[in-house]
C-alpha positions as CSV (number, residue, x, y, z in Angstrom):
1,X,0.3,0.2,-0.2
2,X,1.1,3.2,-1.0
3,X,1.8,6.3,1.4
4,X,0.4,8.6,-0.6
5,X,-2.9,6.6,-0.4
6,X,-2.8,6.7,2.9
7,X,-2.5,10.2,3.3
8,X,-5.2,11.0,1.2
9,X,-7.3,8.5,3.3
10,X,-6.3,10.8,6.5
11,X,-6.8,14.1,4.5
12,X,-10.2,13.0,4.0
13,X,-10.7,11.6,7.5
14,X,-9.7,15.4,8.8
15,X,-11.4,17.4,6.0
16,X,-14.8,15.7,5.9
17,X,-15.1,16.1,1.7
18,X,-12.7,14.1,-1.7
19,X,-12.6,18.1,-2.7
20,X,-11.0,19.4,0.2
21,X,-8.6,16.0,0.7
22,X,-7.5,16.3,-2.9
23,X,-7.0,20.2,-2.6
24,X,-4.6,19.4,0.7
25,X,-2.6,16.0,-1.2
26,X,-2.5,18.1,-4.3
27,X,-3.9,15.5,-6.2
28,X,-7.3,15.2,-8.8
29,X,-10.7,14.4,-6.6
30,X,-10.8,11.2,-9.3
31,X,-7.3,10.3,-7.7
32,X,-8.1,10.2,-4.6
33,X,-11.4,8.6,-5.4
34,X,-9.3,6.1,-6.8
35,X,-6.8,5.8,-4.0
36,X,-9.3,5.0,-1.7
37,X,-11.0,2.8,-3.9
38,X,-8.0,0.4,-4.6
39,X,-7.1,1.3,-0.3
40,X,-10.7,-0.8,0.2
41,X,-9.8,-3.5,-2.5
42,X,-6.2,-4.5,-0.6
43,X,-7.5,-4.8,2.9
44,X,-10.9,-6.3,1.4
45,X,-12.8,-4.1,4.0
46,X,-15.5,-1.4,3.3
47,X,-14.0,1.4,4.7
48,X,-16.6,3.8,3.7
49,X,-20.7,3.8,3.2
50,X,-20.9,5.9,-0.2
51,X,-24.0,8.0,-0.9
52,X,-24.8,10.6,-4.1
53,X,-23.2,13.4,-2.4
54,X,-20.6,12.1,0.4
55,X,-18.7,9.8,1.7
56,X,-18.9,8.3,5.2
57,X,-16.4,6.3,7.1
58,X,-17.5,3.1,8.4
59,X,-16.7,1.7,11.6
60,X,-13.9,-0.4,10.5
61,X,-12.5,3.2,8.4
62,X,-12.7,5.1,12.0
63,X,-10.8,1.9,13.5
64,X,-8.1,2.3,10.7
65,X,-7.4,6.2,11.3
66,X,-5.1,5.6,14.0
67,X,-3.1,2.7,12.5
68,X,-2.6,5.4,8.8
69,X,-1.4,8.0,11.5
70,X,1.2,5.4,12.7
71,X,2.4,4.4,9.3
72,X,2.6,7.8,7.9
73,X,4.5,9.0,10.5
74,X,7.2,6.4,10.9
75,X,7.4,6.7,7.3
76,X,7.8,10.2,8.3
77,X,10.7,9.4,10.8
78,X,12.5,7.4,8.3
79,X,13.0,9.9,6.1
80,X,14.1,12.4,8.9
81,X,17.0,10.0,9.9
82,X,17.7,9.1,5.9
83,X,18.8,12.5,5.1
84,X,18.5,14.5,8.0
85,X,16.7,16.8,6.9
86,X,13.5,18.6,7.2
87,X,10.0,16.7,7.8
88,X,7.1,17.2,5.7
89,X,3.4,15.8,6.3
90,X,0.6,16.9,8.4
91,X,0.2,17.4,11.8
92,X,-2.4,18.2,14.3
93,X,-1.9,20.5,16.4
94,X,-4.6,21.1,20.4
95,X,-3.8,24.1,22.4
96,X,-4.9,26.0,25.2
97,X,-6.4,29.1,24.5
98,X,-3.7,30.7,27.1
99,X,-0.9,29.6,24.9
100,X,-2.2,31.2,22.0
101,X,-0.8,34.4,21.9
102,X,2.3,33.2,23.8
103,X,4.3,30.2,23.0
104,X,2.6,29.3,20.1
105,X,3.3,31.9,17.4
106,X,7.0,31.6,18.5
107,X,6.9,27.6,18.4
108,X,4.8,27.6,14.7
109,X,7.4,29.7,13.4
110,X,10.7,27.6,14.2
111,X,8.7,24.6,13.2
112,X,7.9,25.6,10.0
113,X,10.8,28.3,9.0
114,X,12.9,24.9,9.2
115,X,10.2,22.1,7.9
116,X,8.8,23.8,5.1
117,X,6.8,21.1,4.3
118,X,5.1,20.5,7.0
119,X,1.5,21.1,7.5
120,X,0.2,22.2,11.1
121,X,-3.5,22.3,11.6
122,X,-4.1,24.4,15.1
123,X,-7.3,23.4,17.3
124,X,-8.1,25.6,20.1
125,X,-9.6,24.6,22.6
126,X,-10.2,23.6,27.1
127,X,-7.6,21.3,28.5
128,X,-10.7,18.2,28.7
129,X,-11.7,18.7,25.3
130,X,-8.2,18.4,23.9
131,X,-7.1,15.8,25.7
132,X,-10.4,13.7,24.5
133,X,-9.6,14.2,21.1
134,X,-6.2,12.8,21.4
135,X,-7.3,9.8,22.8
136,X,-9.9,9.2,20.0
137,X,-7.7,10.0,17.4
138,X,-8.4,12.9,16.5
139,X,-5.9,15.3,17.1
140,X,-1.7,14.0,17.0
141,X,-0.9,16.2,20.2
142,X,-2.3,18.8,22.5
143,X,-0.4,21.4,24.5
144,X,-2.6,21.4,27.9
145,X,-2.9,21.7,31.4
146,X,-2.4,18.6,34.0
147,X,-6.0,17.5,35.0
148,X,-7.5,17.4,38.4
149,X,-6.7,14.0,38.7
150,X,-4.8,11.6,35.8
151,X,-4.2,11.5,32.5
152,X,-5.1,8.6,30.7
153,X,-2.8,5.7,30.5
154,X,-2.2,5.7,26.8
155,X,-1.0,8.9,26.6
156,X,2.4,10.4,27.1
157,X,3.3,13.2,28.7
158,X,5.9,16.0,28.2
159,X,6.5,18.6,30.7
160,X,6.5,22.3,29.0
161,X,6.4,25.3,31.9
162,X,3.8,26.6,34.0
163,X,1.7,29.2,34.4
164,X,0.8,30.7,37.6
165,X,-2.4,32.0,39.1
166,X,-2.7,35.6,39.8
167,X,-5.2,37.6,42.2
168,X,-7.3,40.7,39.9
169,X,-8.8,43.2,42.2
170,X,-9.8,46.8,40.6
171,X,-6.6,49.3,40.7
172,X,-8.6,51.4,43.2
173,X,-9.1,48.7,45.5
174,X,-5.2,47.0,45.2
175,X,-5.7,44.3,48.1
176,X,-2.4,42.2,48.4
177,X,-4.1,39.7,50.6
178,X,-6.3,37.1,49.5
179,X,-8.2,36.5,52.6
180,X,-9.2,40.3,52.9
181,X,-9.7,40.7,49.3
182,X,-12.7,37.8,49.7
183,X,-13.6,39.2,53.3
184,X,-14.2,42.0,51.5
185,X,-18.3,42.9,50.3
186,X,-16.9,43.1,46.5
187,X,-18.2,40.4,44.3
188,X,-16.7,37.4,43.1
189,X,-16.2,36.6,39.2
190,X,-15.1,33.2,38.9
191,X,-12.8,31.1,36.5
192,X,-15.9,28.7,35.2
193,X,-15.6,25.6,37.3
194,X,-16.7,23.0,35.2
195,X,-13.2,23.7,34.1
196,X,-9.8,21.9,35.1
197,X,-8.8,25.9,36.4
198,X,-11.8,26.6,37.5
199,X,-11.5,23.5,40.1
200,X,-7.8,24.1,41.0
201,X,-8.9,27.5,42.2
202,X,-11.6,26.0,44.2
203,X,-9.4,23.4,45.3
204,X,-7.0,26.6,46.3
205,X,-9.7,28.4,47.9
206,X,-11.0,25.7,50.3
207,X,-7.4,24.8,51.8
208,X,-7.2,28.5,52.7
209,X,-10.8,28.3,54.4
210,X,-12.2,31.1,52.0
211,X,-15.8,30.2,51.4
212,X,-16.8,31.6,48.0
213,X,-20.6,32.7,46.0
214,X,-19.5,33.8,42.8
215,X,-21.6,36.5,41.1
216,X,-21.1,35.3,37.9
217,X,-18.5,32.2,36.5
218,X,-17.1,32.9,32.7
219,X,-14.6,31.1,31.2
220,X,-12.8,33.9,29.4
221,X,-9.7,35.2,30.7
222,X,-10.2,38.6,28.3
223,X,-13.6,39.1,29.9
224,X,-12.9,38.6,33.4
225,X,-10.1,40.9,33.6
226,X,-12.6,43.6,31.7
227,X,-15.1,43.1,34.1
228,X,-12.7,43.8,37.0
229,X,-10.8,46.7,35.4
230,X,-14.5,48.3,35.6
231,X,-14.8,47.7,39.4
232,X,-17.6,44.9,39.2
233,X,-15.6,42.3,41.1
234,X,-12.5,40.5,42.1
235,X,-11.2,37.2,40.7
236,X,-8.0,34.2,40.4
237,X,-7.0,33.5,37.0
238,X,-4.3,31.8,35.1
239,X,-1.5,34.3,34.6
240,X,-0.4,34.2,30.9
241,X,1.9,35.5,28.8
242,X,1.3,37.8,26.2
243,X,-1.8,39.5,27.7
244,X,-2.7,42.9,27.0
245,X,-4.8,43.2,30.4
246,X,-1.5,42.7,32.6
247,X,-0.6,46.5,31.5
248,X,-4.1,47.9,32.3
249,X,-4.2,50.8,34.5
250,X,-6.8,49.7,35.9
251,X,-6.1,46.2,37.3
252,X,-4.5,45.5,39.8
253,X,-2.6,42.3,39.4
254,X,-0.8,39.7,42.2
255,X,0.9,37.1,41.3
256,X,-0.2,34.1,44.5
257,X,2.8,32.2,45.8
258,X,3.0,28.5,45.3
259,X,-0.2,28.3,43.0
260,X,0.2,27.4,39.5
261,X,-0.2,24.8,36.8
262,X,1.9,22.9,34.6
263,X,1.5,22.6,31.0
264,X,2.7,19.7,29.4
265,X,2.7,18.6,25.3
266,X,0.3,15.4,25.1
267,X,0.0,12.5,22.6
268,X,-0.6,8.8,22.3
269,X,2.2,6.5,23.5
270,X,2.4,4.8,20.2
271,X,4.4,8.4,19.2
272,X,6.1,9.0,21.5
273,X,8.9,8.4,20.0
274,X,8.2,10.1,16.3
275,X,9.8,12.6,14.3
276,X,6.9,15.0,14.9
277,X,6.8,14.6,19.1
278,X,10.8,15.1,18.8
279,X,10.3,18.3,16.5
280,X,7.5,19.8,18.8
281,X,9.8,19.3,21.8
282,X,13.2,20.2,20.1
283,X,11.1,23.9,18.5
284,X,9.4,24.5,21.9
285,X,13.3,24.7,23.7
286,X,14.4,27.5,21.7
287,X,11.0,29.6,22.5
288,X,12.0,32.9,24.0
289,X,10.3,33.2,27.3
290,X,11.4,37.1,27.8
291,X,9.3,38.0,24.6
């Protein structure tokens, strides 16, 4: 079976249509259709359900996705070892929102400058959703925060950096002490408590005997910062790099000691040592944390 057929198969899975898949692999729609039909004939398995307007994956076709990814990944790794040159192919990378404006631009620049044949698709989201997508094989890897419990055992975890948490108060009430801030009559604007960050914040406050009754819950750091800057409450949020609100004259930001969350790169364990994982980790080591 040709690697190019597997690339077309994966492109269809990722982009949903023959038209989009053909565009991604730089072939005609007819050529992609022939490749997919040849795969079915060679394997003796129905991979798709064909209708007049679409091509849907069968259960067997969906099961084949992770195996096809492994085969393409191994092939790219073999090419990199042989030539010591750039890596090509496709990488689907999940990224938590807090990394989008900070580490991600530097990471992508480093990866794509040295590997112009590499196509990177970014999927932004919250950690729990991204972990599930890596676990299912719909993402190759993801930059996420650590969960309140543990990662699934079939995932490999590579620590990258830590994000501190901070107390946000309006500039006119610049509390330095956490307990005093929460004993005041100022409303508490909570980071959404169903998220991992929200659960960490709740646990942090409970350990310090701080009882809260949020006036509202939000899952947007920018929105929380804007509300606090208008004097509508106080909050605890991750202190992310590159956020414009850090320098707001209407905000008082106090970093909380001994309270931070690890951020890691996760991959399926079967991909732990592949060329793309190594590329992301090596590119990450070049990130300038002073920028």
